[in-house]
N, C-alpha and C positions, 0 to 999 in steps of 0.2 A: 768740504761750505760752499765752498762758489755754486759747484753748479746746482746744492741745492736748493738753495736763494735764486737761482732767478729761474726755474719755474714758476715757485710760491710768488714771487715779485709778479709775470707773466698771468702766470692763474688768477692774481689779483685783478690788476688791472684790465682784462677780457674779461671779470666776472661783475669790476665796478660797471665799466660802458653798457654788459646786457643789465644793466640796473638803470640807466643811465635811457636808453632807449626803452624799454618798460614802461618809466616814468613817463619821459615823453607822450606812448601814444593813450597810454588813461587817459594821462593829466587834458592832453588835444580832444579826445571823446565828439559824439557827434556837435552838431549844432544847432538845436531845438527852443531858438532863443523866437523864433516865430511861431512855434505850438505852445511856449509858454503863455504868451499876448494874448494866442485867442480863446485859449484855457480861460484864460482871464479877465474873457470880453474885449481885449482891445486890438481891434482892426486898427492893421498896418498897414501901410503903403506897399505896394506887391513891390519886393525887389524887383532889378534888372529890367522896368519898369522901358527904361528907352534899348536895352538891350536889339540889336537888327542879327538877325539870324534867317539863315536863308530857309524859302520853302520849298517843301516836298514837295516834289512831281512840279514845280514849278517854275521862271522862272522873275530874283530878285527876292527883297529879304524886307522879312517884317520883326517890326518890336508887341511887347506886349501894350507898349500905347496907343497902336492904333486901332485896342480893340478900347479903350476907354466911350463909359457913357452903356456897354456889353456887360454882362455876368460872363463872363465867362467859368470855367467850371476847363480851369491846366492841368493836365496832366502827361506827365513821363511815363515814356512807354520805351518799348523798344522787342524786336521779329522775337526776338532771343527769348525776353523774358515771358513764362507759360503763363505765372498770374496775370500779365500785359492782354494775355489771346483770350485768357475766360473774361476779362470787363471790359471787352470789346463792346460783344453789340450791344449790353445794357449804356458806355456811352452813347456808341451811333442813336441809342433807341433813347436817349438824351437828349439830345443835338435833333433831333426830328422835331420832337416837343419842345424846343424853346428858341431854334431860332425864331417860328415869326411873331417872339415874345419879348426880344432885346438879349437875349442870354446864346451860349456858344461856347463848343467844348474848343481847345484851345489843348491839343496834338505837341509834344515834343516828345521828337525823337532824339534819343540821350546815345550817344558813342553806335552810334550803329551804319554797317554802310548805303547806302543811297538803294540800293539795288535786292537791299535785304528790308529796308523799311516798301520799297516803295511794293516790297510783293506783300508784301504786310497787309498793305493799304485799300494796294485791289481784293486782296483775298477773305477784306470782311466788311469790306462795302463801303470803305469808312464818305462821307461825303465833309464831315468838318475839319478845318486849316492842322496842316500839323505845318512847323518848324523842325530843323534840322538842330539839336546845341552839340556837334561835332565833337566838340569839343571839353563838355560839358558847361560850359561857364556860366548856363542862366539853370544854371542844376547846382554848379553852388552855391550862388544867391542865397537857393531855393532851402539847402543842409543834405540838399539831396542824396543818399546815400546808398536805396536799394529800390528796384523798380516792381511795383508799379510805382509813384505818390499821385499827390489831386491834391489840389488848393485850388477852396472857390475863394474867386473874388471881384465886389459889389461894383457898382455902375459908376462910385469916384476911385477905382482902383487900389479896393482895398481889400485885403485876405481878409476872408469873414472863417473861412473851416479850413483844414488840413486830414486828411485822408495819406498816415504813411501804410501803404497794401494797400490789396487790390480794395478796391471800391462796392461798395455793395445800394442795393433800393433806399433801404433807409436811410443811410447817408445820404444822397441824392435827396430824394426828398427832405430830410427835416435841413439840409444847406444852402438846396439853390432855390426853393419853390417857394420858400416869400420875400427875396430875393430878386425873385420875375411879380413881388406881386408890390411891390415896393412902388 
């Protein structure tokens, strides 16, 4: 009897641990409170405003706070991300259109190597600045789990639009244009 009881106890304990693991993963879920606030028309302060990150292909660090007073299209990207490659020419075109109107695209290179990120920026002729989020801390502030993701931030530092996935011209026109006019 003791031999039969021991495997049954082990199986029960393993099943309980697996159940707890699954519950923990499911209950945590994605942090989409930022998305929910924007959908409800609430403009909330951009997370991580003072988080200082290294500038890609330049010396020093910058924070999102240094762009206050500008409309910022904050785009999380990586060289290995295929949708990022697809949307980059559109973001570069947007940068050329909004730079003289008080706006900027601000790339955030997510957990990428410096060499790969610099090669990507050269390949696509990026003129907009990019910061390096080596540890993914800024991405975590935004609830970013998959790339690309884009957040539109108004001149007061409030998030007004969110795109979880590849952006398109309609999203950019709808979310950036009105902010540049005001």
